[in-house]
Structure formats: structure tokens, C-alpha cells
VMD Tcl script that builds the backbone (N, CA, C; Angstrom):
set m [mol new atoms 225]
animate dup $m
set s [atomselect $m all]
$s set {name element resname resid chain x y z} {
  {N N MET 1 A -7.824 57.750 -30.688}
  {CA C MET 1 A -8.783 58.844 -30.633}
  {C C MET 1 A -10.210 58.343 -30.401}
  {N N ASP 2 A -10.316 57.078 -29.983}
  {CA C ASP 2 A -11.639 56.520 -29.730}
  {C C ASP 2 A -12.295 57.128 -28.504}
  {N N ASN 3 A -11.499 57.659 -27.604}
  {CA C ASN 3 A -12.028 58.184 -26.349}
  {C C ASN 3 A -12.056 59.708 -26.345}
  {N N ILE 4 A -12.661 60.282 -27.343}
  {CA C ILE 4 A -12.777 61.739 -27.420}
  {C C ILE 4 A -13.848 62.183 -26.428}
  {N N PRO 5 A -13.487 63.084 -25.523}
  {CA C PRO 5 A -14.498 63.570 -24.577}
  {C C PRO 5 A -15.694 64.172 -25.320}
  {N N PRO 6 A -16.908 63.852 -24.894}
  {CA C PRO 6 A -18.104 64.365 -25.580}
  {C C PRO 6 A -18.119 65.883 -25.735}
  {N N LYS 7 A -17.666 66.606 -24.727}
  {CA C LYS 7 A -17.667 68.066 -24.803}
  {C C LYS 7 A -16.713 68.553 -25.890}
  {N N LEU 8 A -15.579 67.873 -26.043}
  {CA C LEU 8 A -14.616 68.223 -27.090}
  {C C LEU 8 A -15.184 67.887 -28.459}
  {N N ARG 9 A -15.811 66.727 -28.579}
  {CA C ARG 9 A -16.460 66.341 -29.834}
  {C C ARG 9 A -17.509 67.374 -30.230}
  {N N ASP 10 A -18.330 67.772 -29.265}
  {CA C ASP 10 A -19.382 68.748 -29.546}
  {C C ASP 10 A -18.798 70.108 -29.941}
  {N N PHE 11 A -17.674 70.481 -29.344}
  {CA C PHE 11 A -16.998 71.725 -29.718}
  {C C PHE 11 A -16.580 71.682 -31.186}
  {N N VAL 12 A -15.946 70.588 -31.592}
  {CA C VAL 12 A -15.498 70.459 -32.988}
  {C C VAL 12 A -16.690 70.489 -33.936}
  {N N LEU 13 A -17.747 69.780 -33.593}
  {CA C LEU 13 A -18.942 69.769 -34.444}
  {C C LEU 13 A -19.594 71.145 -34.524}
  {N N PHE 14 A -19.630 71.853 -33.421}
  {CA C PHE 14 A -20.161 73.219 -33.386}
  {C C PHE 14 A -19.384 74.098 -34.367}
  {N N CYS 15 A -18.068 73.994 -34.321}
  {CA C CYS 15 A -17.216 74.800 -35.211}
  {C C CYS 15 A -17.397 74.379 -36.669}
  {N N ALA 16 A -17.531 73.078 -36.903}
  {CA C ALA 16 A -17.707 72.569 -38.267}
  {C C ALA 16 A -19.028 73.051 -38.859}
  {N N GLN 17 A -20.049 73.190 -38.028}
  {CA C GLN 17 A -21.340 73.666 -38.510}
  {C C GLN 17 A -21.320 75.166 -38.800}
  {N N ARG 18 A -20.504 75.890 -38.062}
  {CA C ARG 18 A -20.402 77.344 -38.260}
  {C C ARG 18 A -19.611 77.686 -39.516}
  {N N ARG 19 A -18.701 76.802 -39.880}
  {CA C ARG 19 A -17.813 77.027 -41.005}
  {C C ARG 19 A -17.459 75.676 -41.596}
  {N N SER 20 A -16.800 75.642 -42.691}
  {CA C SER 20 A -16.413 74.396 -43.349}
  {C C SER 20 A -15.620 73.488 -42.410}
  {N N PRO 21 A -15.888 72.171 -42.446}
  {CA C PRO 21 A -15.097 71.245 -41.648}
  {C C PRO 21 A -13.731 70.948 -42.270}
  {N N GLU 22 A -13.423 71.599 -43.374}
  {CA C GLU 22 A -12.148 71.377 -44.065}
  {C C GLU 22 A -11.030 72.167 -43.406}
  {N N TRP 23 A -9.864 71.579 -43.422}
  {CA C TRP 23 A -8.662 72.219 -42.892}
  {C C TRP 23 A -8.147 73.217 -43.908}
  {N N PRO 24 A -7.718 74.392 -43.647}
  {CA C PRO 24 A -7.523 75.033 -42.356}
  {C C PRO 24 A -8.696 75.887 -41.894}
  {N N ALA 25 A -9.791 75.925 -42.654}
  {CA C ALA 25 A -10.929 76.766 -42.266}
  {C C ALA 25 A -11.454 76.387 -40.877}
  {N N ILE 26 A -11.515 75.102 -40.590}
  {CA C ILE 26 A -12.022 74.683 -39.278}
  {C C ILE 26 A -11.074 75.111 -38.158}
  {N N TYR 27 A -9.785 75.074 -38.432}
  {CA C TYR 27 A -8.811 75.512 -37.421}
  {C C TYR 27 A -9.036 76.987 -37.093}
  {N N ASP 28 A -9.218 77.790 -38.122}
  {CA C ASP 28 A -9.485 79.219 -37.912}
  {C C ASP 28 A -10.746 79.421 -37.084}
  {N N GLU 29 A -11.773 78.649 -37.399}
  {CA C GLU 29 A -13.040 78.785 -36.661}
  {C C GLU 29 A -12.889 78.304 -35.218}
  {N N MET 30 A -12.176 77.219 -35.008}
  {CA C MET 30 A -11.978 76.714 -33.649}
  {C C MET 30 A -11.218 77.729 -32.797}
  {N N THR 31 A -10.201 78.355 -33.363}
  {CA C THR 31 A -9.462 79.350 -32.583}
  {C C THR 31 A -10.328 80.579 -32.308}
  {N N ARG 32 A -11.158 80.947 -33.267}
  {CA C ARG 32 A -12.068 82.092 -33.083}
  {C C ARG 32 A -13.077 81.789 -31.972}
  {N N VAL 33 A -13.680 80.614 -32.036}
  {CA C VAL 33 A -14.679 80.221 -31.042}
  {C C VAL 33 A -14.036 80.102 -29.655}
  {N N ALA 34 A -12.864 79.493 -29.582}
  {CA C ALA 34 A -12.174 79.349 -28.294}
  {C C ALA 34 A -11.770 80.709 -27.734}
  {N N GLY 35 A -11.275 81.577 -28.589}
  {CA C GLY 35 A -10.845 82.898 -28.138}
  {C C GLY 35 A -11.978 83.728 -27.573}
  {N N ARG 36 A -13.162 83.506 -28.078}
  {CA C ARG 36 A -14.337 84.261 -27.606}
  {C C ARG 36 A -15.205 83.445 -26.651}
  {N N LYS 37 A -14.800 82.206 -26.412}
  {CA C LYS 37 A -15.532 81.287 -25.529}
  {C C LYS 37 A -17.002 81.186 -25.935}
  {N N LEU 38 A -17.222 80.982 -27.219}
  {CA C LEU 38 A -18.574 80.958 -27.770}
  {C C LEU 38 A -19.291 79.630 -27.591}
  {N N PHE 39 A -18.563 78.579 -27.256}
  {CA C PHE 39 A -19.198 77.276 -27.061}
  {C C PHE 39 A -19.078 76.874 -25.593}
  {N N GLN 40 A -20.182 76.958 -24.895}
  {CA C GLN 40 A -20.273 76.558 -23.487}
  {C C GLN 40 A -19.181 77.178 -22.619}
  {N N GLY 41 A -18.718 78.353 -22.990}
  {CA C GLY 41 A -17.714 79.053 -22.201}
  {C C GLY 41 A -16.321 78.447 -22.267}
  {N N LEU 42 A -16.087 77.536 -23.223}
  {CA C LEU 42 A -14.782 76.884 -23.341}
  {C C LEU 42 A -13.788 77.785 -24.054}
  {N N GLY 43 A -12.668 78.021 -23.406}
  {CA C GLY 43 A -11.576 78.780 -24.001}
  {C C GLY 43 A -10.386 77.867 -24.227}
  {N N TYR 44 A -9.258 78.461 -24.541}
  {CA C TYR 44 A -8.050 77.680 -24.833}
  {C C TYR 44 A -7.658 76.763 -23.685}
  {N N THR 45 A -7.699 77.272 -22.473}
  {CA C THR 45 A -7.277 76.486 -21.305}
  {C C THR 45 A -8.182 75.279 -21.097}
  {N N GLU 46 A -9.480 75.495 -21.153}
  {CA C GLU 46 A -10.431 74.413 -20.952}
  {C C GLU 46 A -10.322 73.360 -22.057}
  {N N LEU 47 A -10.132 73.810 -23.283}
  {CA C LEU 47 A -9.996 72.871 -24.399}
  {C C LEU 47 A -8.700 72.074 -24.302}
  {N N LYS 48 A -7.649 72.712 -23.849}
  {CA C LYS 48 A -6.389 71.992 -23.662}
  {C C LYS 48 A -6.557 70.907 -22.605}
  {N N GLN 49 A -7.292 71.196 -21.554}
  {CA C GLN 49 A -7.550 70.198 -20.515}
  {C C GLN 49 A -8.353 69.016 -21.059}
  {N N LEU 50 A -9.166 69.270 -22.087}
  {CA C LEU 50 A -9.937 68.198 -22.727}
  {C C LEU 50 A -9.124 67.441 -23.781}
  {N N GLY 51 A -7.950 67.975 -24.129}
  {CA C GLY 51 A -7.083 67.275 -25.078}
  {C C GLY 51 A -6.911 67.942 -26.423}
  {N N LEU 52 A -7.366 69.178 -26.566}
  {CA C LEU 52 A -7.216 69.900 -27.835}
  {C C LEU 52 A -6.126 70.952 -27.706}
  {N N SER 53 A -5.130 70.834 -28.544}
  {CA C SER 53 A -4.039 71.807 -28.552}
  {C C SER 53 A -4.088 72.587 -29.855}
  {N N PHE 54 A -3.899 73.888 -29.744}
  {CA C PHE 54 A -3.821 74.731 -30.934}
  {C C PHE 54 A -2.374 74.986 -31.327}
  {N N SER 55 A -1.449 74.355 -30.631}
  {CA C SER 55 A -0.023 74.508 -30.889}
  {C C SER 55 A 0.342 73.908 -32.251}
  {N N LEU 56 A 1.186 74.616 -32.984}
  {CA C LEU 56 A 1.616 74.099 -34.281}
  {C C LEU 56 A 2.413 72.810 -34.150}
  {N N SER 57 A 3.056 72.609 -33.003}
  {CA C SER 57 A 3.808 71.371 -32.805}
  {C C SER 57 A 2.880 70.162 -32.650}
  {N N ASN 58 A 1.611 70.397 -32.376}
  {CA C ASN 58 A 0.623 69.317 -32.242}
  {C C ASN 58 A -0.417 69.339 -33.353}
  {N N VAL 59 A -0.147 70.047 -34.422}
  {CA C VAL 59 A -1.151 70.238 -35.466}
  {C C VAL 59 A -1.583 68.910 -36.100}
  {N N ASP 60 A -0.677 67.948 -36.243}
  {CA C ASP 60 A -1.059 66.660 -36.828}
  {C C ASP 60 A -2.103 65.953 -35.972}
  {N N ARG 61 A -1.917 66.011 -34.668}
  {CA C ARG 61 A -2.880 65.387 -33.751}
  {C C ARG 61 A -4.231 66.112 -33.828}
  {N N THR 62 A -4.196 67.421 -33.919}
  {CA C THR 62 A -5.432 68.205 -34.012}
  {C C THR 62 A -6.168 67.901 -35.311}
  {N N ILE 63 A -5.437 67.768 -36.401}
  {CA C ILE 63 A -6.054 67.420 -37.689}
  {C C ILE 63 A -6.731 66.054 -37.594}
  {N N ARG 64 A -6.052 65.080 -36.985}
  {CA C ARG 64 A -6.644 63.740 -36.822}
  {C C ARG 64 A -7.906 63.803 -35.966}
  {N N LEU 65 A -7.856 64.586 -34.904}
  {CA C LEU 65 A -9.019 64.739 -34.040}
  {C C LEU 65 A -10.208 65.278 -34.828}
  {N N VAL 66 A -9.985 66.334 -35.580}
  {CA C VAL 66 A -11.058 66.947 -36.376}
  {C C VAL 66 A -11.598 65.946 -37.397}
  {N N LYS 67 A -10.717 65.234 -38.075}
  {CA C LYS 67 A -11.163 64.243 -39.061}
  {C C LYS 67 A -11.950 63.123 -38.406}
  {N N ASP 68 A -11.479 62.651 -37.255}
  {CA C ASP 68 A -12.202 61.590 -36.549}
  {C C ASP 68 A -13.597 62.040 -36.151}
  {N N VAL 69 A -13.694 63.220 -35.587}
  {CA C VAL 69 A -14.982 63.733 -35.119}
  {C C VAL 69 A -15.924 63.985 -36.287}
  {N N THR 70 A -15.450 64.644 -37.323}
  {CA C THR 70 A -16.347 64.985 -38.433}
  {C C THR 70 A -16.711 63.759 -39.256}
  {N N SER 71 A -15.845 62.774 -39.358}
  {CA C SER 71 A -16.182 61.570 -40.110}
  {C C SER 71 A -17.171 60.716 -39.338}
  {N N GLN 72 A -17.077 60.674 -38.010}
  {CA C GLN 72 A -18.035 59.937 -37.181}
  {C C GLN 72 A -19.419 60.565 -37.307}
  {N N ASN 73 A -19.444 61.868 -37.422}
  {CA C ASN 73 A -20.721 62.577 -37.521}
  {C C ASN 73 A -21.418 62.297 -38.846}
  {N N HIS 74 A -20.671 61.950 -39.877}
  {CA C HIS 74 A -21.263 61.722 -41.202}
  {C C HIS 74 A -21.553 60.258 -41.481}
  {N N GLN 75 A -21.357 59.374 -40.497}
  {CA C GLN 75 A -21.629 57.953 -40.724}
  {C C GLN 75 A -23.072 57.632 -40.485}
}
mol reanalyze $m
mol bondsrecalc $m
mol representation Tube
mol addrep $m
């Protein structure tokens, strides 16, 4: 997860600032923001192209992504 696209990182940070960065609150906020395209017009399709899946089958990867991004921001 060292190569997180900057736009994806910024999306996660945007969502974390709007709501708690804790799981599952951040997941709820990310889906809300993506559904309304509130961050730079990014929706589900665009985020998937950047490597973010909201699929429950990929939830472990999404949790790791969120933890990596939010922990890097607090260093």
C-alpha cells in the first residue's frame, strides 16, 4: 500500500475529516461522499479505478488502505 494514488489518499483524508476515521464510521462516510461525488467529482467508478473497492469481499483491503492513509497523516 506504499503506492497509494494521491487523489485516493486525499479522498480518504477528506472523509476522515468530515467524520471519525474509525471503522465503520469512515466507511459510511466514504460511501456517502462517493455516492454524492462530493470530493472532486469522484464517484464509485472513479474510486474503483484508483484502487478503492466498497465491495464487502474486499473490505479487509479497504480497512488496510484507510489505516495506512490515516496513520501516515498523523505521523
